[in-house]
N, C-alpha and C positions, 0 to 999 in steps of 0.2 A: 293866366294871372294867378299866382299864389298869394292869397290874401288880397286885400283891397288897398288901393293906393291912397285913398282920401280917408280922413278920420270921420267918425259918426257925428251925426248932429247933436247939439247940446241945446236944444230949444228951450228946455225947462230948467236949465242950470240956474242955481241960486245959492248964495252964500259961499262957504269954504274960503273965505278971504285968507285966513291964516295959512291954510294949506297951500294956496297958490303962491303966497309969499315965500314960503319955504322952498317951493319948487323954482320960483324965479331966482332966489339967492343960490341954489344948488347948481342950476345949469350954467351959471357964469363960471363955476369953479371945478365942476365935475363933468366928465365926458359920458358917464353912465349914471342913470337914475333908476333904482328899483323902488317900485310903488306897490306895496303889499296890503293885504286885507282880506276879510272873509268875503265869501261869494255874495254879490249884490250889494256890497257896502257903498259902491260908487267909484271904484278904481278907474274904470273905463271912462265914466262920465267926466271925472275930474281931469284925467289926462287929456281927453278929447277937448275939453274947454281950454286947457292949458295950451294945447297944440294949436287951437284957433287963434289964441292971442300972439303966437309966434310966426304966423304964416308969412310976415313981412320979413322975418329974420332968417327963416329957414325954409328949404323945400321939404315937405312933409310926406314921408312914406310910412303908411299905416299898414301893418301886417298882423292879421288874425291868426294865432298859432294854433287855433283848434283845427285848422284845415291844412297846416303845414308843419310838420313835426321834425324836419331834418335839415341839415345844412344845405343839401342840393336843392330842395324846394325853395328855401329862403334866398339862396344866391340867384336862382332863376328869377325870382320875383324882383330882386334888387336889379339884376341885369335888364329886365323889361322896363322897370321904372327909369333907369338911367337912359336907355334907348329912347323912350317916349319923351321924357322931360328935358333931356340935354343932347340928344343925338349922339350920346356917348356909348360906343359899342365895344370898349376895351374889356369889360368884364364879360360880355356875351362871347366874345371870341376866345377869352381865357378859359371859359367853361367848356368850349369845344376843343380845346387843346389837350390831347391825351398826355402830354409829357409833363405838364404841371401838376405838382402835387397839391394836397389839400390846403397846406400852409401858404403856398404861393397864391392860390385862388382866393383864399381868405384875405390875404394882404392886399391883393388888387382890388377886392370889394371895398375893404375899409378905406384905402386911399382914394378910390373913385368917390365914395360918399363924402369923404372929407373935402375933396377938391371942390365939390359942387355945394358944400355947406348944408348937407342934409340932416333933418332930424327924423330919425327911424323910430317907430313905436312898435314894439311887440306886445300885442295884448293877449292876456290869457296864457302866460307861460306856465308850463307844468313841468316840474323837474323829471317826473317819470317819463313823459312823452317827449320832452324837448331837450333831454340830456345832451344829445349830440351837438346842440347850438352853443354850449359853454366855450368850446375853443373860438368860435366866432366873436363871442362876448369879449374873451380875452384879447383877441386880436383888435378889435374896435377900441378896447380900453387903451391898448398900446399905441395905436395909430391916431386916433381922432385928435385933431386939434381945434377945428372949427365945427365939425359935425358932432351930433349928440346921439345917444341911444337911451330911450325910455322903456322900461319893461313893467308890464302889470302882472302880478303873480299872487295866488292865494298863500303862497308859502316862499319865504326867502330862501335863496341858495347861497352857498359860500363860494367865494372866488379867491382862494388863498394865493393864487399866482398873479393877482391884479397888479399891473404896473403903475396906474394912477388912482387916486382915491375914487370910491364908488360911494354914492349918496343913496341911503335907505330910508324910505319914508312910508310909515304905516297909516293907512286911511282909518280914522277912528270913527265910531258912531257919532252922529251929529249931537251937539248939545241941544238941550231942550228948546231953548229960544230960536235957534236956527231951524230946528225941525218943525216947529209951529209955522215960522215963516215960509218954509218950503211947502206945507200942506196948504196954507192960504194961497200961495203962488198958483198951485195946481188948481185949486178951486175957482180962482179968478179966470184961469185960461179956459176951464170947462163951463164957466157960467153958473156954478153951483151956489146956493144960498150960504150966507156967512155962518160959521159955527162959532160957539163960544170957546174961549180960551181953555176952559175946564175940559171940555170934550177932546180938543186936540192935544192937550197935555197928556190926557189919559191914553190916547191913541198912540202917542210918542212913546210911552212907557211900556205899553203892552207889545209893541214890536221892537222894543229895545233900541229905538233911535235908527232902525234900519231904513235908508232912504228908499230902497225899492219897495218895501211892504208898505211904507207911508203913502207912496204914490198909488200902489194898488188899492189901499183903503179908501183913498179919495176918489178913484175911478169907480169903485163900488157905491160911492155916495151918489152916483147918478141915478141908481135904481132903489137904494135902500136909505133909510133914515141913518145918518151918521152916528147918532147917540145909541141906537139899537144895535148897530154894527160893533161898536166899541164894547158895548156891555156883553155882547155874545162871544167876544174873543176869549179863547182859553188862557188860563194863567200862564202856562208854560210856553216860552217863546217859540220853540220848534213846532208845537201843536198849533200855535197862533199863526205861524207862516203856513202851514198846511191847510189851515182853515180858510184863510184868505185866498189861496189858490184855488181850493174847492169852490168856494163862493163865486169867484170871478168866472171860472170855466163853467159852472152850473148855469150861468146866465147866457152862455152861447146857445145858439140853435144847434141842432144835431149836425147840420151840414158844416157849420163853422167849426165845431168840435172835431169832426172827422177830418177836416181840411188841416186844422192845427196839428192833429196827431201825425198826419203824413208829412208836413212840412218840418216838424220838430225832429225828423230823422235825417234831414239834410244838414250836413255839418257846416258847410260854407254859406256866406250870404248868397241869396239866390235871386234870379231874375223872376218877374211875374209869370213868365211861361210855365213856372214849376206847378202852377195851380191847374194847368190844362190836362195833367196826367193824374189828378188826385181824385175829384169827385165830380158828379154832375152839377150844374149851376154853380160853379166854383167862384164865379166873379162876385156874386152877392155875399157869399161867405167870407171871401177875402175882405171885402169892404167892411164887414162887420167886425173882423179881427183888427183892420186898421183903425176903425173908429174907437175901439176899446184899447188901442195902443198895445196890443199884444203882439202884432206884427208891425214893424216900423221901418220906414225908409232909411237906408244907411246913412246918407247925408243929403242936403238939398241939391236936387237935380241928379241924384244918383239913380241908376236903373237896378240897383240891388236892394234887397229887403232882408231883414234878420229878425231873429226871435231871441229874447233874453235867455241867457244860459239856465236860469232858475225855472223858467217856464218850460223850456226844452226838456230838462232833466226831470221835471215833475211829470210832464206828459208821458215821456217814455216809460217811466216807472209805472204808469197806469195801464200800459199796454201788454197784451198777451204776446208770447213768442211768435205765434202765427201772424197777428197783426203787425209785429214789427217787421217780419219778413215780407209782408205785402207792402208795407210802407217803403221799404228799401227797393222793391221792385219798381215802385212809382218814381222814386228819386232817380233810379237808374235810367228809366224812360226819358225823365227831364234832361239828364246830361247827354243821352244819346241823341235827342233831337235839337240840341243847341246847333245854331247855324255855324258858330265859330266856336272851336273848343281849344282851350289851353291844355297844357300838360297836366295841370292840376285837375281840370274838368275830366279828362279822360281817366286819370287814376281815381277820382271819385266814382266814375262810371264802373270802373272795374271792381272797386271795393263794395259798391252797392249791389252789383250783380252777385258777388260772392255771398253778401250777407243776406240776399234774397234767395240763396240756393240755386240761382241760375247759372250753373258752373260752365256750361258750353258756351254761353255768350259772354261770360267773364273771361274765358280763355281767349275768345276771338278778339275782345277789346284789348286785352293785355298784350296779345301778340302785335296789334295794330300800334298801340302806344310804344312798345319796345322798338319796333321797326322805324318808326318816326324819329325816336330819340337817337337811334344809332345813325341814322342818316344826318341828323343835325349835329352829331359829334357830342352828344351829351351822355358821356359813358358812365359818369358817376350816377346820373339819374337812373340809367338802366340797372345798374348794380343795386342801387337802393330799392327801386321798385321790385326787382326780382327778389331781394331780401324779404320784403313784406310779403310777397306771394308765396314763397317757399315755406316761410315760417308758419303759414296757416295750415300746412299739411292737408291740402285740398284733394278732394276725390276726382282729380282729372289728370291727364297726361301733362307732365312738366317738361317734356322733351324740348319744345321750342322755347320755354322759359330759360332752360339751362343753356340751350344754344345761344340765345340772344346775350345771356350773361356771359358766356364764354367769348363771344365776339367783342364785348366791351372790355374784358380783361386783355384780350389779345391786342386791341387797338391802343390800350393803354401801356402796352409793353410788359404786361405781367404774365409771362408765358406759362408759367407752372400753374397759376390759378386758372388760366384759360384752359390748359389741358385737363385739369380736374373737372371743370364744367363741361367740356365736350364729351368726356367719358360718361358723366352723369346724364347728359342729353341723349347719347346713344342708348344707355341702359334704361332710361325712363320714357323714351318715346315709342308710341304706338303706330307711327307713321314711317314707312319704309324710307321715304325720301329724306326725312329728317334724320333718321338713323344713319343713312349713308353719307348725308352731308356732314354730320358729326364726325364720322370715320375719316373723311377727307381732312377736316380740320385736325383731328388728332395726328394723322400722318404728317401734316405740316408742322404742328407743335413738336412732334418728336424729332424732327430735323433741327429744330431750334434749341433743343436741350440735349446736346450730344453726350453729356455726362451720364445720361439715363440707360447705362448698360448697352445693350444692343438696339438702340433707338433707330438707327438708320435700317437695319434688318426688319424690325417691326413695321416701320413706315412702309418699306418696299412691299411687304407682305400684304399690308392693308390695300395699298394701291393696285397690286396686281389683282387682288380679289374683287375690287371695285371694277375692273375692267369688264366684268361679267354683269354689271348692273343693267336692270331694265330701263334705266333712265339715261338718255343720250347725253344730257348735260352732266351727269355724274361721270359718265365715261370719258367725256371730253376734260373734265377737270381733273380726273385721275391721270390721263395722258399728259396733261400740262405739268402736273406735279412730278410725274416721272421724268419729264423733259428737263425740269429745273434741277433735279437730283442728278441725272445722268450727264448733263452738260457740265456739271460742276467737278466731275471727275474725268481725267484725262483719258483713262482706258475704255470708259463708256460714252464719251462725247459724241461720236457719230450716231450712236443709238438715240441719245438724247435729242439730237437735232431731227432725226426721222420721226420721233414721237411728237415733237413740237409741230413739224410740217403736218402730220396727219390730223393732230388736234385742231390746227389752223384751217385746213380744208373743210373739216366737219362744221367749225364755228361759222366760217363765211357762208356756207350752204345753209345753215339754220338761222342765219342773221343775229347771232349772239354777239352783240358788240362788245360787251364788257370782256368776253372771253377773248375775242380778237385782239384787243388792247393789251391784255395781260400776256397772251402768247407772244406777241410781237416784242413786248419788253423782255420776256424770257429768252426769245432768240437773240435780241440785241446783247444781253448780258452774256450769254453763252458765247457769241462770236467775239465779244470783248475778251473774255477769258482765253480763247483760242488764239488772239492776236490778229483776228480777220477785222481790222478796224473799219474797212469801207462797208462790209456787211453789218457790222455792229451799228454804225450810224444809220444805215438804211433801215434796219428794222426798229431802232429806237425812235427814229422820226416817224415811222408808221404808227408806232405806238402813241407818240404825241398827238398825231393828227386824229387817231381813233379816239383819244382821251378828250380832245376839244369837241368832237362831234358828240360824244356822250354827255358832256357837260351842257352843250346846247340843247340836246333832246330832253335830258332828265334833270338838268339843274344840280347834278351831284358832283362832288369832288372828293377824292381820296388823296388827302395831303401827303401821306406817306409815300403812296406810289408816285405821285407827282415829283416829290423830292428825289426818290430813287431814280426816276427816268432822268432828270436833268443832271444828277450826280454822275450817272454812266455816261451821258452825252459829253460832260466836261472831260471825263477821263479819255473818252475815245477821241475827242477833237485834240486834246492835248498830245495824245500819242501820234497824231498826224501833224503836229506843229500847226494847226489850225487855231492859233492862239486867240484871235478875236472871238471865234465861235465858242472856244472853251470858256472864256471870260464871260460871255452872254449867258451861257448855261449855268455857269456858277452863280451869277447875278440871280437867276431865278431861284436857285437854292436858298440864297440869302433872303429873297423876298418871301418865300414860303415861311421861313423860320422867324422873320421879323413879324409878319401879318399875324401869325398864330402864337407869337411869344414863346417859341421853343428856345428858351435862353441857352441851355447847354450846347445844343447843337448849333445855334446861331453863331457862337464865338468860333467854332470850327468852320462854319460856312464863311464867315467874314475873313478868317485867316487864309483859307484857300483862295477865295475871291481876290484878296489882296496880292497873293503871289501872282496870280493870273495877270492882274493889272500891272504889276511891275514887269512881268514878261512882255507885255505890248507897250511898255513905256508910258503908261497912263499913271504917271506918278502923283498927280494931284488928287485924284479920286483914290488911289491907293493909300495915300496918307490918311484921307478921311476915314476909309475903311478899318485901317489898322488902329487908328485912335479910338473909333467905336469899339472895336474888338478888345483893345487893351482895357477901356473902361469896364467892358462886361466881364472880362477875365479877373480884373481886381474885385469886381462886386460878387461874382458867384463862385470863382475858383473851381472851374471845371477840370476834368482830368486832362483834357486836350483843348486847345493848345496851352502850352505854359506861358507864363508872363515873360520869361526870358526870350521864348520863340518869337513872340509878337514884337517885343523890343528890338530883337535882332533884325526883323524884316522892316520895322519902322525906321530903323537908322538908314536903310537903303533908300526908301522913299524920300526921306528928309534930304538925303545927300543930293540925289538927282533933281530936287526942287532948288538946289542952291542954298540949302540951310545947313551949311557945313558944321558949324559949331554945334547946332542942335543934334546932327547926326552923330557927332563924335560923343556927345553926351549920352546918346542911346547906346553907342558901342560900348562905352565904359560900363553903363548900367547893365548891359547884357553879361558882361564878364562878372560884375558884382553879384548879379542874381544867380549866377552859377558857381558851383564849387569850382575854384581855380584847379584843383587837383584832377577834375574830370575833364577839363578842356585840354586837348592835346596841342593847341596852338591857337593863333588868331583866326577868326571867322571872316574878316574883312580885310581885303587887300586893295591898297590904294596905288594907282598908277597914273601918271600924267598923260594927257591926251596925246602928246607927240610920240609916246612910246608905242602906240598902237600901229607903227610902221606904215603910217599914211592910209590905213584902211578905213573906209567909211563905217562909222558906228552903226549906221542903219543896216549895214550887210552882216551884222553880227547878231544873229538870233540868240536870245536868252543870254545876252552878254553880262547880265548881272550875276548869272550863275556860273561858277568855275568848278570843275571836278565834281560834278553832281551838285549836292547840296552842302558841301563842306565850306565853300568860299563864296563870298560876294565881292565881285570886282567893282570897285568904286573909282570911276574915272575922274580925275582932277583936271579941270579946265587949266590951259597953259598959263593964264594970267595968275594963277596961284602957284606956290611952291611947296614942297614937302616940309619946308620950315614953318608954313602957315598951318599945316596940319599939327605939328608938334605945339605950335602956339595955342591952337584951339583946345588941344589936349590939356595944356597947362592952365588955361583959363577956367575950364570946367572943373578941374581938380581943386583949383583954388576956391571955386564957389562951393564945390561939394567934395570935400576932402575924403569922405568915405568911399569915393569911386576910385581912389588910387589903387593901382594894381601892381603885383610883383613882377609882371613882365608887360611890355608894350602890347596892348590888345590889337593894334593895327600893324599890319605887315605891309611894307613899301615894296613895290616891284618895279623892275626896270622894263625892257622891251617885252611886249606881250605878242 
């Protein structure tokens, strides 16, 4: 979990009626509220109390930005919240989708929060650390209708491109009367003797009405006379604050002070198990910190605790560099020993290991984090995490860091960025296996960037050198890559097949399941290119079976490889006129794209699936598929298919469902969407059923297609005449005159 889902407790909240009223008024008309003010002025307390009052109206998501500084972490936290609270996994799946860009993911997040009526609170926003969140703020501002975002910050930030009004509210120091009431409230809670108004008024002015330091003064009143405390306060406000901090902390036992210093270096709210790695007899020291309200539970029933920012900052300022390194080491041990770790926990583990100077274990933890994120499809998290690690210029090998970064870019389809990272991985690694694995990836990337000069030659040179590797798995992968390259070229195809077969024998002998799956896929693709459809289908089905076994054993899924497999199967089955099997394979492509919200490719998958459904005369489902495809095309405007192409085929489905007038309208719209000058003639030919020379329609495979893809044969039942077609044409044009064409877009045919 990045940040906490529940807001902090406001047990001692008092006053602030005017501020609350302004927030109530603002939240009815503005979807974003910025709450500003100096450190400790009570921003978090005010917003937490406000959020408590809104719990019946909104689902509250509280995110502490001190432990999450970028969009990837925040989006993961939102996705987790939506899964737990509403069983809504749409955002989670979107984050795992490599084809979605940042804008699409931000929009999905905003729509999901709005759908469930969520109030999101970002506590401790800092423009320097959280600048990357501004696009999400703007997206929420544009999208939210029901949901709301509240941000607490020490310094307001500008949002010049805001679509809707944003309310800014500055928390002011308390007025004297409210401050006195607050101090009396604390005293009553602690059972302290009543003080005169004069003493409390003087205390109020000495700390400039700062709520946090007023509360600290009252807590000191448990040990010291309040009048003496107030008289001893320095005249300058900052000095008074430091004096109060010093006096409070000087009352702690050495063990409690030592525990506080160690805990102050933990950036996130922590579990009580954090004390187990700090000092001996930590339990009594922890109880002492709790009793003095220096460490507080995050909310009623929460298992997390926190320390006020001002206490944390003060304690760290009092520590030596060596003490800070030791504290980071203890924090890392706490995260390492958590039974269940989130991505945020492991990232904190990595950063604490780095700050403790424990670089070897930092590298080990980082590699584990990146591997898990890659398996879960969280490629943006991998890229962001590697950014943070690389920017620190650390004294350890970055080979695996760059390799993971390259894999993330590759799976996102950013080939050139991936190539750069793999070259850096090969250059920076001290591990021969990582070096050679990087070279394998470089050779693969080079074949995907043909404009890079002699990229194929360089790729082949790398692979031939790797055939001498000491690692069998590297040699098998090199053989497999050579097989892919050589089977794609007609003059080296036989060599490619022999390389695939050799790699397959070695993989089977070594029990390398993933290699077996990949090689069978390559053999299937190669035989498909060679026109050997039976062999292509045989090897592709072997790959499919191996893929299912791997998924059952490891729980892993490669959605791109799955899509490629079913795409090739559809082509092979279509080539054999096994149209049912082709349609079933195409449906798998659609389901992959639909489940992972790969919108651009989904449009193409739907279009091809609809064509296959027409080929097997399943026009009812074909109509649904083309309608979905058309909606998608009109929404996202992909390069393929065009709106006109979808309309062209939708007319066919409508026709064979007996929706003749609707079909004619789509035929006319097809011509309208195309430039008439580019059309050589009609694409749809109508003939009456009796013109088929008494041949059974069921015996006419692909009867919808005539002369390849140039014409669609539309068979008109004998109860209708060609005059009916003209009448439907005239009716549509009367209703939609813009569809009138300079020539008749429907060709009438006699005997066929």
